[in-house]
Legacy VTK file of the C-alpha trace (Angstrom):
# vtk DataFile Version 3.0
C-alpha trace
ASCII
DATASET POLYDATA
POINTS 203 float
75.780 129.748 94.812
77.468 128.733 98.038
79.660 125.647 98.044
79.201 123.722 101.283
81.372 120.767 102.296
79.548 118.810 104.958
81.408 116.612 107.407
83.536 116.704 110.518
86.770 118.576 109.755
88.988 115.916 111.348
87.986 113.380 108.679
90.892 112.882 106.283
88.472 112.793 103.344
86.731 116.006 104.387
90.141 117.614 104.648
91.106 116.309 101.206
88.148 117.929 99.448
88.655 121.119 101.460
92.268 121.176 100.282
91.032 120.873 96.700
88.725 123.847 97.240
91.553 125.829 98.854
93.938 125.046 95.999
91.309 126.226 93.508
90.734 129.425 95.474
87.048 128.591 95.938
85.082 130.207 98.743
83.248 127.492 100.659
81.664 126.673 103.982
82.519 123.614 106.052
79.437 122.420 107.895
80.699 120.040 110.607
78.580 116.895 110.812
79.598 113.551 112.243
79.249 110.399 110.134
75.812 108.800 110.553
74.235 111.986 111.885
70.655 112.555 110.733
71.887 115.189 108.274
74.546 112.924 106.767
72.222 109.912 106.586
69.778 112.034 104.605
72.507 112.842 102.063
74.636 109.668 101.855
73.131 106.161 101.655
75.785 104.805 104.039
75.974 107.859 106.303
79.559 108.688 105.353
81.361 112.023 105.008
82.014 114.224 103.131
78.892 115.372 101.348
78.706 118.488 99.192
76.009 121.007 98.370
76.382 123.587 95.608
73.139 125.459 95.251
70.516 122.786 94.607
73.099 120.195 93.561
74.128 117.530 96.079
76.973 115.049 95.806
78.643 112.413 97.973
81.935 110.461 97.780
85.175 112.391 98.136
86.561 111.620 94.672
83.346 112.750 92.989
83.285 115.942 95.067
86.957 116.704 94.378
86.540 116.155 90.633
83.409 118.331 90.588
85.188 121.207 92.336
88.175 120.881 90.012
86.003 120.873 86.891
83.440 123.531 87.804
85.549 126.271 89.347
88.322 128.445 87.969
91.836 128.077 89.292
94.738 125.719 88.691
93.703 122.307 87.392
94.379 119.560 89.932
93.894 116.840 87.323
95.902 117.452 84.134
94.153 117.779 80.764
96.365 115.294 78.907
94.660 111.872 79.098
97.728 109.902 80.193
98.644 112.408 82.894
95.018 112.643 84.015
94.751 108.864 84.276
97.962 108.712 86.319
96.705 111.388 88.712
93.375 109.612 89.166
95.267 106.332 89.656
97.298 107.695 92.585
94.325 109.575 94.021
92.326 106.347 93.967
95.233 104.465 95.539
95.305 106.963 98.413
91.531 106.832 98.757
91.442 103.035 98.911
94.620 101.115 99.774
96.464 103.816 101.726
93.389 104.956 103.639
92.274 101.431 104.491
95.661 100.432 105.896
96.964 103.561 107.571
93.698 105.180 108.680
91.265 102.301 109.242
93.636 99.592 110.485
96.279 101.704 112.241
95.247 105.261 113.206
91.659 104.498 114.198
92.812 101.523 116.256
95.033 103.862 118.267
92.223 106.374 118.674
89.269 104.163 119.471
90.252 100.595 120.393
90.984 100.945 124.104
90.332 98.841 127.172
88.306 99.894 130.207
91.372 101.653 131.645
91.963 103.715 128.518
94.937 101.689 127.289
95.283 101.066 123.575
94.422 97.502 122.586
97.280 96.635 120.261
96.196 93.297 118.794
95.120 94.648 115.414
97.832 97.327 115.355
100.617 94.800 115.856
99.238 92.605 113.069
99.497 95.376 110.462
102.809 97.016 111.409
104.794 95.217 108.696
102.201 96.276 106.129
102.300 99.869 107.387
106.095 99.958 107.040
105.829 98.504 103.551
103.197 101.095 102.585
105.472 103.919 103.703
108.198 102.477 101.466
105.766 102.306 98.542
104.784 105.929 99.138
108.433 106.918 99.448
109.037 105.662 95.924
105.788 107.222 94.659
106.825 110.744 95.735
110.420 110.458 94.498
109.626 112.773 91.557
108.652 115.543 93.970
104.914 114.995 94.338
102.614 111.993 94.640
102.950 110.080 91.393
104.228 113.019 89.332
106.484 116.048 89.274
103.622 118.498 89.862
101.205 119.099 92.700
97.853 117.451 91.979
94.659 116.130 93.490
96.565 113.022 94.538
98.580 115.084 97.021
95.361 116.459 98.540
94.266 112.898 99.288
97.622 111.638 100.560
98.717 114.442 102.873
95.934 114.170 105.487
96.559 110.426 105.789
100.303 110.861 106.326
99.569 113.651 108.779
97.528 111.286 110.941
99.810 108.293 110.471
102.903 110.100 111.718
101.214 111.050 114.993
101.803 107.546 116.344
105.184 105.979 117.106
105.484 103.353 114.379
104.136 105.713 111.710
106.512 108.449 112.820
109.449 106.050 112.718
108.419 104.751 109.290
108.125 108.294 107.923
111.460 109.416 109.344
113.192 106.400 107.835
112.144 107.305 104.288
114.382 109.020 101.777
111.782 111.048 99.890
108.483 110.894 101.797
109.802 112.657 104.880
110.975 115.715 102.932
107.792 115.593 100.827
105.680 115.744 103.980
107.756 118.582 105.425
107.463 120.543 102.172
103.733 120.101 101.707
103.025 120.757 105.383
103.933 124.371 104.611
101.388 124.604 101.806
98.573 127.085 102.646
95.832 124.598 101.729
97.219 122.109 104.256
97.697 124.672 107.009
94.268 126.290 106.596
92.427 122.957 106.723
94.074 121.700 109.912
91.311 120.476 112.241
LINES 1 204
203 0 1 2 3 4 5 6 7 8 9 10 11 12 13 14 15 16 17 18 19 20 21 22 23 24 25 26 27 28 29 30 31 32 33 34 35 36 37 38 39 40 41 42 43 44 45 46 47 48 49 50 51 52 53 54 55 56 57 58 59 60 61 62 63 64 65 66 67 68 69 70 71 72 73 74 75 76 77 78 79 80 81 82 83 84 85 86 87 88 89 90 91 92 93 94 95 96 97 98 99 100 101 102 103 104 105 106 107 108 109 110 111 112 113 114 115 116 117 118 119 120 121 122 123 124 125 126 127 128 129 130 131 132 133 134 135 136 137 138 139 140 141 142 143 144 145 146 147 148 149 150 151 152 153 154 155 156 157 158 159 160 161 162 163 164 165 166 167 168 169 170 171 172 173 174 175 176 177 178 179 180 181 182 183 184 185 186 187 188 189 190 191 192 193 194 195 196 197 198 199 200 201 202
């Protein structure tokens, strides 16, 4: 059965589940579909990406897709078996999927990309209001990767969800400055940027 990950490849969540598949060594297809396309709306009640097909089985929501791939396919486990370690990994993955994504992607990156005036200039109102929070989040993440990876000493699913967000955040001046000012997060990002799953999923 073919595993198909449906969604535009420049979505951080599509990239996260693709990284999971890459880390597991799973052959898959990425079918690029924009959010709210007719295809996506037929598969997700809110028209969001990613969506997954595996044979006749369909699934939406990035965490559910990532957990399915990790559980069904052979390859290194991205969520540990031990309950405490598993819970910690899911905790940090959920944190990336919710708090980190909402602040850095939705309130910072997407404002730079899409909130522009008629002359193409970035409208900074919302960006300027969240800059202190963005800096604080980078400090939180700096502490969270101090053991080598996101929330632990081993690579896990949490890293697959964090790396695409940091990758986008550091493209803009305040995010780049915040990353470069960190003690641990900057070297973490440099290290994981060389990981094959990150390189091969670059949009």
